[in-house]
C-alpha positions, 0 to 999 in steps of 0.5 A, spaced: 336 853 284 333 859 280 333 859 273 333 866 272 339 869 269 344 872 273 344 880 272 350 882 268 356 883 271 359 890 272 365 893 267 371 891 270 375 896 273 383 898 275 386 897 281 393 901 281 399 899 286 404 904 287 411 903 287 414 902 294 413 909 297 419 912 302 418 919 301 411 920 298 412 927 295 413 925 288 407 920 288 402 925 292 404 930 286 402 925 281 396 921 283 391 926 282 392 927 275 393 919 274 386 918 278 383 923 274 385 920 267 382 913 268 377 909 272 381 907 278 377 903 283 382 902 288 390 904 290 394 899 293 400 903 297 406 899 298 410 902 304 417 902 305 418 898 311 420 903 317 417 905 324 409 905 325 409 912 326 412 914 319 408 909 315 401 911 318 403 919 317 405 917 309 398 913 309 395 919 312 398 924 307 395 920 301 388 917 303 384 924 302 387 925 296 385 918 293 379 917 297 377 924 294 378 922 287 373 916 289 377 910 290 379 906 296 386 906 299 388 899 301 395 898 305 399 892 302 400 888 309 400 892 315 393 891 317 395 893 324 395 901 322 389 901 317 384 904 322 389 909 325 392 911 318 385 912 315 386 907 310 380 903 307 383 896 308 389 892 307 391 887 302 394 880 305 399 876 303 396 869 304 390 866 307 394 865 314 395 873 314 388 874 312 385 870 318 390 873 323 388 880 320 380 879 319 378 881 327 382 888 326 379 889 319 372 887 319 366 889 319 368 896 317 374 895 312 376 891 306 380 885 307 383 883 300 388 877 299 393 874 294 398 868 295 393 863 293 396 857 290 391 852 289 383 852 288 382 850 295 386 856 298 382 861 294 375 857 297 378 858 304 379 865 303 372 866 300 369 862 306 373 866 311 370 873 308 375 876 304 373 882 300 376 880 294 381 874 291 388 876 287 390 871 282 397 872 278 402 876 283 409 874 283 411 870 289 417 871 293 422 869 287 418 873 282 415 867 279 408 867 277 403 862 273 402 863 266 397 868 263 393 862 261 393 859 268 391 866 271 385 867 266 383 860 267 383 861 275 379 868 274 374 864 269 373 859 274 372 864 280 367 869 277 363 863 274 362 860 281 363 865 287 360 871 289 366 875 292 370 879 287 376 877 283 382 881 281 387 879 276 395 881 276 397 884 269 404 885 267 402 887 260 396 890 256 395 884 253 394 880 260 389 886 262 385 885 256 385 877 257 384 878 265 378 882 264 375 878 258 376 872 263 371 875 268 376 879 273 372 884 277 378 888 277 385 888 274 391 890 278 397 894 275 403 896 278 410 896 274 406 896 268 404 903 269 410 906 273 415 903 268 412 905 261 417 910 258 411 914 256 409 915 263 404 912 268 398 917 265 399 914 258 400 907 261 394 907 265 389 910 260 391 904 255 390 899 261 383 902 262 382 902 255 384 895 254 379 892 260 373 896 257 375 893 250 375 886 253 369 887 257 365 890 251 367 884 246 365 879 252 358 882 253 357 882 245 359 875 245 354 873 250 349 877 246 
């Protein structure tokens, strides 16, 4: 084992989840301003379930807009349409769907995964070749671990493993805490879209929270 200090980790970045997309027109109008307002690394598109052709056309409409802003576009589920739609990858719901989707996504596209209830599942996902692991998203019943448990899992992963980890934040406080705990990305969704000030103001605040947390953590290490 080398005794060299690890290189300083890069500043965490935002991962923006869209509302469920049916008619993408309003989102297409809104996204350029949002992506210009904050440091968004990737956009996770949640598609309304419909026929494949319609879902592919919706991604095709959104992909250039997101990619030209310097962000990656990932599809929530549906790895089978990623290549044909021009998306950069897919987010898979659990280890089983990750394993099933990897042959169609690798090596050219991103395969991220959530639904990781245990440390063992998280490590299995990493060993399979997941490009990132997500901690803290609600399950099918809307339940999720406590913010403290999510932060602890992020800290554990960041300390020991190479693939990036993502923290699912439902508040600006969580965005700060997860960035401070070692998250490489902080995923925000309803936190942004439901903000009464509008999504742009919320996204800017979330971006500021994770940058502040990173700066504070870096100063504490110095």
